[in-house]
C-alpha positions as CSV (number, residue, x, y, z in Angstrom):
1,M,16.3,-17.4,1.2
2,R,18.3,-17.6,4.3
3,L,19.8,-14.6,5.8
4,F,22.9,-14.4,8.0
5,R,23.2,-18.2,8.3
6,R,26.8,-18.5,9.8
7,K,27.8,-21.7,10.7
8,G,29.6,-20.9,13.7
9,I,26.6,-20.0,15.8
10,D,25.0,-22.7,18.4
11,P,21.8,-23.7,17.6
12,A,20.2,-22.2,20.9
13,A,21.9,-18.4,19.8
14,R,20.4,-19.0,16.3
15,E,16.8,-19.6,18.0
16,T,17.0,-16.2,20.1
17,F,18.4,-14.1,17.0
18,Q,15.9,-14.0,14.3
19,P,17.6,-11.1,11.7
20,R,14.4,-12.1,9.4
21,L,12.0,-11.0,11.8
22,W,14.2,-7.8,12.6
23,L,14.5,-7.1,9.3
24,T,10.5,-7.3,9.0
25,V,9.6,-5.1,11.8
26,A,12.4,-2.6,10.5
27,G,11.1,-2.5,7.2
28,L,7.3,-2.2,8.8
29,A,8.4,1.0,10.7
30,L,9.7,2.8,8.0
31,I,6.5,2.3,5.7
32,V,4.4,3.3,9.0
33,A,7.1,6.2,8.8
34,Y,6.6,7.1,5.4
35,I,3.1,6.7,5.4
36,V,3.0,9.5,8.3
37,G,4.9,11.7,7.0
38,F,3.0,11.6,3.9
39,I,-0.4,12.3,5.6
40,A,1.5,15.4,7.4
41,E,2.7,16.9,4.5
42,N,-0.4,17.0,2.6
43,T,-2.7,18.5,5.2
44,K,-2.8,21.7,3.1
45,N,-6.7,22.4,2.5
46,V,-7.6,23.1,-1.6
47,T,-10.8,23.8,-3.4
48,V,-12.1,20.8,-5.2
49,H,-14.8,21.5,-7.9
50,F,-17.3,18.4,-8.8
51,V,-19.8,18.6,-11.6
52,F,-22.5,19.8,-9.3
53,L,-20.7,20.6,-6.3
54,K,-17.6,21.9,-4.5
55,A,-15.7,21.0,-1.6
56,H,-12.9,22.6,0.9
57,I,-11.1,19.2,2.2
58,S,-7.3,18.2,2.7
59,V,-5.0,17.3,-0.1
60,I,-4.5,14.0,1.4
61,W,-8.5,13.2,0.8
62,V,-8.2,14.1,-2.7
63,I,-5.2,11.8,-3.1
64,L,-7.0,9.2,-1.1
65,L,-10.3,9.4,-3.4
66,S,-8.6,9.4,-6.7
67,F,-6.7,6.5,-5.0
68,A,-10.1,4.6,-4.3
69,I,-11.8,5.4,-7.8
70,G,-8.9,4.1,-9.8
71,I,-9.0,1.0,-7.7
72,V,-12.8,0.7,-8.4
73,C,-12.3,1.4,-11.9
74,G,-9.6,-1.4,-12.1
75,L,-11.8,-3.9,-10.6
76,L,-14.5,-3.3,-12.4
77,L,-12.5,-3.3,-16.3
78,S,-11.2,-6.4,-15.2
79,Q,-14.6,-8.2,-14.2
80,L,-15.9,-6.8,-17.6
81,E,-12.5,-8.7,-19.4
82,R,-12.6,-11.5,-17.9
83,R,-16.7,-11.8,-19.0
84,R,-15.8,-11.0,-22.4
85,R,-13.0,-13.4,-22.6
86,R,-15.4,-16.2,-21.5
87,Q,-18.1,-15.4,-23.7
88,K,-15.6,-15.5,-26.3
89,S,-13.9,-19.0,-25.2
90,G,-17.4,-20.0,-24.3
């Protein structure tokens, strides 16, 4: 995909002005700002009751723990599915 390719710009100016680079930098800056805001908004402490214990932790840690558990469970399920398909075909 070519962004902002105009025929009237000379090659030297085209080398110094890189719109794709600036769009990438702006996008990354927005993502970082969103993450910082997300963390700042989720600093309230809550009580989490596990099976054998309870803990007072920040909401952001509950979110990150849930995310990590979901990633691990998804990876394990995909490995089980892959193993099942291999045994079925072989």
